Residue frames as qw, qx, qy, qz and C-alpha x, y, z in Angstrom:
[[0.819, -0.165, 0.303, 0.459, -24.40, 11.71, 20.07],
 [0.204, 0.932, -0.183, -0.235, -21.72, 13.80, 18.39],
 [0.855, 0.036, 0.309, 0.416, -19.05, 12.40, 15.92],
 [0.030, 0.837, -0.326, -0.438, -16.08, 14.42, 14.68],
 [0.879, 0.352, 0.286, 0.148, -15.12, 13.08, 11.13],
 [0.162, -0.736, 0.452, 0.476, -11.59, 13.77, 9.93],
 [0.854, 0.378, 0.328, 0.143, -10.79, 12.96, 6.22],
 [0.335, -0.560, 0.424, 0.628, -7.78, 13.45, 3.96],
 [0.669, 0.602, 0.434, 0.048, -9.67, 13.52, 0.63],
 [0.298, -0.394, 0.384, 0.780, -7.51, 14.79, -2.28],
 [0.023, -0.045, -0.664, -0.746, -9.82, 14.18, -5.25],
 [0.485, -0.110, 0.017, -0.868, -13.17, 14.39, -3.52],
 [0.652, -0.119, -0.718, -0.214, -13.88, 10.72, -3.02],
 [0.351, -0.161, -0.729, 0.565, -13.26, 10.81, 0.71],
 [0.170, 0.068, 0.222, -0.958, -15.34, 13.93, 1.01],
 [0.609, -0.105, -0.449, -0.645, -18.26, 12.27, -0.84],
 [0.589, -0.215, -0.765, 0.146, -18.06, 9.23, 1.67],
 [0.127, -0.131, -0.519, 0.835, -17.97, 11.78, 4.63],
 [0.377, -0.003, -0.043, -0.925, -21.15, 13.48, 3.34],
 [0.664, -0.125, -0.632, -0.381, -22.93, 10.21, 2.77],
 [0.458, -0.131, -0.762, 0.439, -21.93, 9.16, 6.27],
 [0.077, 0.049, 0.305, -0.948, -23.06, 12.43, 7.75],
 [0.510, -0.068, -0.309, -0.800, -26.47, 11.97, 5.95],
 [0.670, -0.166, -0.716, -0.106, -27.05, 8.49, 7.17],
 [0.389, -0.156, -0.670, 0.612, -26.11, 9.33, 10.66],
 [0.228, -0.044, 0.058, -0.971, -28.42, 12.39, 10.66],
 [0.639, -0.212, -0.498, -0.546, -31.31, 10.05, 9.93],
 [0.661, -0.318, -0.653, 0.187, -30.49, 8.34, 13.31],
 [0.358, -0.902, -0.188, -0.149, -30.28, 11.62, 15.12],
 [0.743, -0.403, 0.051, 0.532, -26.61, 11.79, 15.33],
 [0.160, 0.969, -0.094, -0.165, -24.62, 14.96, 14.59],
 [0.831, 0.008, 0.229, 0.507, -21.53, 14.51, 12.47],
 [0.055, 0.937, -0.183, -0.293, -19.04, 17.40, 12.00],
 [0.864, 0.320, 0.171, 0.349, -16.80, 16.95, 8.92],
 [0.199, -0.884, 0.289, 0.310, -13.27, 18.37, 8.84],
 [0.796, 0.530, -0.232, 0.178, -10.49, 18.04, 6.19],
 [0.830, -0.342, -0.154, 0.413, -7.26, 17.00, 7.96],
 [0.489, 0.385, 0.004, 0.783, -5.38, 19.96, 6.58],
 [0.216, -0.659, -0.090, -0.715, -7.58, 22.25, 8.64],
 [0.765, -0.526, -0.372, 0.003, -7.59, 20.18, 11.76],
 [0.036, -0.712, 0.512, -0.479, -5.62, 21.25, 14.94],
 [0.677, -0.051, -0.724, 0.118, -4.52, 18.05, 16.70],
 [0.286, -0.054, -0.638, 0.713, -4.11, 19.80, 20.04],
 [0.295, 0.140, 0.216, -0.920, -7.58, 21.60, 19.75],
 [0.252, -0.189, -0.844, -0.434, -9.92, 18.83, 18.73],
 [0.534, -0.323, 0.098, -0.775, -13.52, 19.46, 19.91],
 [0.378, -0.148, 0.828, -0.387, -15.05, 17.06, 22.32],
 [0.616, 0.121, -0.498, -0.598, -16.98, 14.16, 20.75],
 [0.874, -0.177, 0.371, -0.261, -18.54, 10.77, 21.58],
 [0.864, 0.131, 0.420, 0.245, -16.59, 9.34, 18.59],
 [0.051, 0.773, -0.357, -0.523, -13.75, 10.32, 16.36],
 [0.867, 0.385, 0.316, 0.033, -13.72, 9.01, 12.80],
 [0.154, -0.656, 0.513, 0.532, -10.41, 9.00, 10.84],
 [0.781, 0.514, 0.350, -0.057, -10.73, 8.58, 7.00],
 [0.114, -0.688, 0.509, 0.505, -7.74, 8.38, 4.62],
 [0.826, 0.514, -0.172, -0.156, -7.00, 7.47, 1.07],
 [0.898, -0.180, 0.181, 0.359, -4.01, 5.20, 0.49],
 [0.260, 0.895, -0.359, -0.044, -0.60, 6.67, -0.45],
 [0.400, 0.471, -0.782, 0.074, 1.85, 3.92, -1.38],
 [0.630, -0.190, -0.751, -0.045, -0.25, 1.59, 0.65],
 [0.340, -0.255, -0.603, 0.675, -0.37, 3.69, 3.75],
 [0.005, -0.887, -0.438, 0.145, -2.60, 6.48, 5.25],
 [0.324, 0.822, -0.023, 0.467, -1.53, 9.95, 4.15],
 [0.467, 0.091, -0.475, 0.740, 1.24, 11.67, 6.28],
 [0.242, -0.367, 0.100, -0.893, -1.20, 14.28, 7.27],
 [0.785, -0.360, -0.274, -0.423, -3.61, 11.74, 8.58],
 [0.778, -0.098, -0.464, 0.413, -0.83, 9.75, 10.48],
 [0.241, 0.287, -0.300, 0.877, 0.38, 13.16, 11.87],
 [0.466, -0.433, -0.063, -0.769, -3.03, 14.18, 13.00],
 [0.866, -0.289, -0.375, -0.162, -3.66, 10.84, 14.69],
 [0.725, 0.048, -0.417, 0.546, -0.27, 10.83, 16.40],
 [0.205, 0.242, -0.250, 0.915, -0.47, 14.39, 17.66],
 [0.462, -0.537, -0.360, -0.608, -4.14, 14.49, 18.80],
 [0.028, -0.258, 0.684, -0.682, -4.63, 15.12, 22.36],
 [0.739, -0.264, -0.281, -0.552, -7.45, 12.66, 23.15],
 [0.475, -0.500, 0.619, -0.376, -7.59, 10.62, 26.29],
 [0.033, 0.136, -0.989, -0.045, -6.91, 6.86, 26.59],
 [0.257, 0.365, 0.829, -0.337, -10.25, 5.04, 26.03],
 [0.384, 0.472, -0.076, -0.790, -11.56, 7.48, 23.32],
 [0.690, 0.362, 0.626, -0.039, -13.85, 5.70, 20.93],
 [0.071, 0.562, -0.482, -0.668, -12.64, 5.89, 17.35],
 [0.833, 0.342, 0.434, -0.038, -13.56, 4.47, 13.92],
 [0.224, -0.504, 0.557, 0.621, -11.46, 4.08, 10.80],
 [0.719, 0.560, 0.387, -0.144, -12.40, 4.26, 7.18],
 [0.317, -0.425, 0.537, 0.657, -10.28, 4.18, 4.02],
 [0.696, 0.655, 0.022, -0.294, -10.67, 4.86, 0.33],
 [0.373, -0.519, 0.678, 0.362, -8.22, 2.67, -1.43],
 [0.416, 0.433, -0.558, -0.573, -7.52, 1.50, -4.92],
 [0.918, 0.091, 0.150, -0.356, -9.71, -1.54, -5.99],
 [0.509, -0.354, 0.734, 0.277, -7.75, -4.61, -6.72],
 [0.638, 0.570, -0.231, -0.463, -7.28, -5.46, -10.31],
 [0.982, 0.050, 0.177, 0.046, -6.48, -8.73, -12.04],
 [0.485, -0.500, 0.499, 0.516, -2.88, -9.55, -12.96],
 [0.489, 0.651, -0.204, -0.544, -2.24, -8.53, -16.57],
 [0.203, 0.396, -0.861, -0.247, -0.41, -11.72, -17.49],
 [0.037, -0.111, -0.984, 0.135, -2.42, -14.34, -15.58],
 [0.390, -0.404, -0.397, -0.726, -5.82, -12.52, -15.11],
 [0.581, -0.356, -0.696, 0.225, -5.72, -13.72, -11.57],
 [0.298, -0.850, -0.019, -0.433, -7.03, -11.41, -8.75],
 [0.225, 0.460, -0.661, 0.548, -4.69, -10.92, -5.86],
 [0.586, -0.407, -0.693, 0.103, -5.34, -12.88, -2.72],
 [0.461, -0.866, -0.123, -0.152, -6.12, -11.27, 0.63],
 [0.772, -0.429, 0.115, 0.455, -2.61, -12.08, 1.86],
 [0.536, 0.323, 0.285, 0.726, -1.17, -10.34, -1.34],
 [0.026, -0.815, -0.276, -0.509, -3.37, -7.41, -0.85],
 [0.634, -0.747, -0.154, 0.126, -2.37, -7.19, 2.86],
 [0.704, -0.156, 0.118, 0.682, 1.26, -6.66, 1.85],
 [0.264, 0.178, 0.238, 0.918, 0.60, -3.47, -0.16],
 [0.271, -0.637, -0.300, -0.656, -2.73, -2.14, 1.21],
 [0.495, -0.170, -0.651, 0.550, -1.82, -1.30, 4.90],
 [0.119, -0.520, -0.055, -0.844, -4.00, 1.66, 5.56],
 [0.714, -0.568, -0.170, -0.372, -6.25, 0.06, 8.30],
 [0.859, -0.192, -0.319, 0.351, -3.44, -1.84, 9.94],
 [0.430, 0.251, -0.205, 0.843, -1.35, 1.28, 10.21],
 [0.304, -0.510, 0.016, -0.805, -4.18, 3.43, 11.55],
 [0.829, -0.431, -0.333, -0.131, -5.17, 0.57, 13.98],
 [0.744, -0.055, -0.326, 0.581, -1.68, 0.54, 15.27],
 [0.090, 0.368, -0.148, 0.914, -1.83, 4.30, 15.97],
 [0.606, -0.520, -0.170, -0.578, -5.11, 3.79, 17.80],
 [0.875, -0.245, -0.375, 0.182, -3.51, 0.93, 19.89],
 [0.541, 0.129, -0.290, 0.779, -0.45, 2.93, 20.68],
 [0.065, -0.396, 0.121, -0.908, -2.61, 5.83, 21.91],
 [0.080, 0.163, 0.859, -0.479, -4.91, 3.61, 24.00],
 [0.544, 0.181, -0.037, -0.819, -8.11, 4.49, 21.87],
 [0.491, 0.123, 0.856, -0.106, -10.72, 1.99, 21.10],
 [0.232, 0.161, -0.599, -0.749, -11.62, 1.20, 17.58],
 [0.515, 0.221, 0.613, -0.557, -15.35, 0.49, 17.27],
 [0.726, 0.574, 0.351, -0.145, -15.68, 0.17, 13.53],
 [0.169, -0.546, 0.519, 0.636, -13.73, 0.16, 10.31],
 [0.683, 0.610, 0.367, -0.167, -14.45, 0.01, 6.65],
 [0.349, -0.302, 0.527, 0.714, -12.79, -0.01, 3.24],
 [0.535, 0.715, 0.324, -0.314, -14.29, 1.73, 0.33],
 [0.648, -0.022, 0.490, 0.583, -12.63, 1.10, -3.15],
 [0.266, 0.753, -0.131, -0.588, -11.87, 3.56, -5.91],
 [0.880, 0.325, 0.326, 0.114, -11.65, 2.22, -9.40],
 [0.656, 0.549, -0.052, 0.515, -8.84, 4.58, -10.46],
 [0.489, 0.037, -0.314, 0.813, -6.21, 6.87, -8.94],
 [0.132, -0.080, 0.125, -0.980, -8.53, 9.84, -8.83],
 [0.511, 0.260, 0.574, -0.584, -11.82, 7.71, -8.68],
 [0.516, -0.442, -0.033, -0.733, -14.60, 7.21, -9.13],
 [0.453, -0.276, 0.723, -0.443, -15.81, 5.31, -6.14],
 [0.025, -0.005, 0.986, 0.165, -16.75, 1.64, -6.63],
 [0.524, -0.303, -0.425, -0.673, -20.37, 0.94, -7.56],
 [0.708, -0.537, -0.426, -0.172, -22.66, 0.48, -4.45],
 [0.363, 0.238, -0.499, 0.750, -20.18, 2.44, -2.20],
 [0.405, -0.446, 0.101, -0.791, -23.29, 3.95, -0.48],
 [0.875, -0.311, -0.297, -0.221, -24.30, 0.53, 0.68],
 [0.685, 0.153, -0.447, 0.555, -20.80, 0.15, 2.19],
 [0.042, 0.338, -0.323, 0.883, -21.12, 3.35, 4.04],
 [0.672, -0.407, -0.067, -0.615, -24.56, 2.39, 5.37],
 [0.886, -0.197, -0.396, 0.141, -23.20, -1.03, 6.63],
 [0.477, 0.205, -0.407, 0.751, -20.28, 0.95, 8.25],
 [0.237, -0.401, 0.123, -0.876, -22.72, 3.44, 9.92],
 [0.805, -0.331, -0.310, -0.381, -24.63, 0.49, 11.25],
 [0.753, 0.025, -0.498, 0.428, -21.49, -0.63, 13.10],
 [0.115, 0.373, -0.324, 0.862, -21.28, 2.66, 14.99],
 [0.309, -0.499, -0.760, 0.279, -22.84, 2.23, 18.50],
 [0.076, -0.245, -0.017, -0.966, -25.28, 5.05, 18.96],
 [0.226, 0.247, 0.718, -0.610, -28.20, 5.63, 21.15],
 [0.306, 0.565, 0.764, 0.060, -31.69, 5.37, 19.89],
 [0.190, 0.395, 0.304, 0.846, -32.76, 8.14, 17.59],
 [0.031, 0.261, 0.471, -0.842, -33.85, 11.12, 19.72],
 [0.388, 0.052, -0.279, -0.877, -36.49, 12.05, 17.06],
 [0.537, -0.136, -0.800, -0.229, -37.93, 8.50, 17.13],
 [0.305, -0.220, -0.752, 0.541, -38.05, 8.55, 20.94],
 [0.135, 0.202, 0.268, -0.932, -39.93, 11.83, 20.98],
 [0.505, 0.001, -0.496, -0.706, -42.42, 10.64, 18.40],
 [0.478, -0.197, -0.847, 0.121, -42.98, 7.38, 20.53],
 [0.130, -0.197, -0.575, 0.783, -43.36, 9.47, 23.61],
 [0.312, 0.128, -0.090, -0.937, -45.98, 11.68, 21.83],
 [0.556, -0.070, -0.679, -0.474, -47.94, 8.80, 20.46],
 [0.395, -0.169, -0.846, 0.315, -48.08, 7.28, 23.81],
 [0.050, 0.267, 0.414, -0.869, -49.41, 10.42, 25.48],
 [0.437, 0.101, -0.307, -0.839, -51.90, 10.86, 22.61],
 [0.546, -0.126, -0.795, -0.234, -53.16, 7.21, 22.96],
 [0.270, -0.233, -0.745, 0.564, -53.49, 7.65, 26.74],
 [0.161, 0.161, 0.180, -0.957, -55.72, 10.61, 26.28]]
């Protein structure tokens, strides 16, 4: 299986998430090619089994570069995609100490809905999505972010690990001998 991963990291947080995702998928025998959105050519995207689009938030939406890539990409209807965002962690209200509700967050943190709308308009299929929080404008990533990446990677439908299949076949041949 081959995944093309496009991120729009500005301060390195998205790039760290991409590398962790690549590492975890490699353990499953999946190839992940990581690209920064600025170097991507939407009309010349390589063939893949899945395209992953990852963006930080800019004023509650994905970056303009990411939206542009997704809108201009020449991928056929039915293409499998996944969406991942790095967005500012919610903080308590300074006056009341109350954390914002999911509804309140939904009004200002719109990265995933905006990206999903683009997928829908293009006829692409979203197979997984994930939010990873950053604790400040430039990071760092939230504590335990690797576990979130692991959970996200487990949502990606992929064939059994080719290396495991080969080991199983070899052990069956050896036990038959």
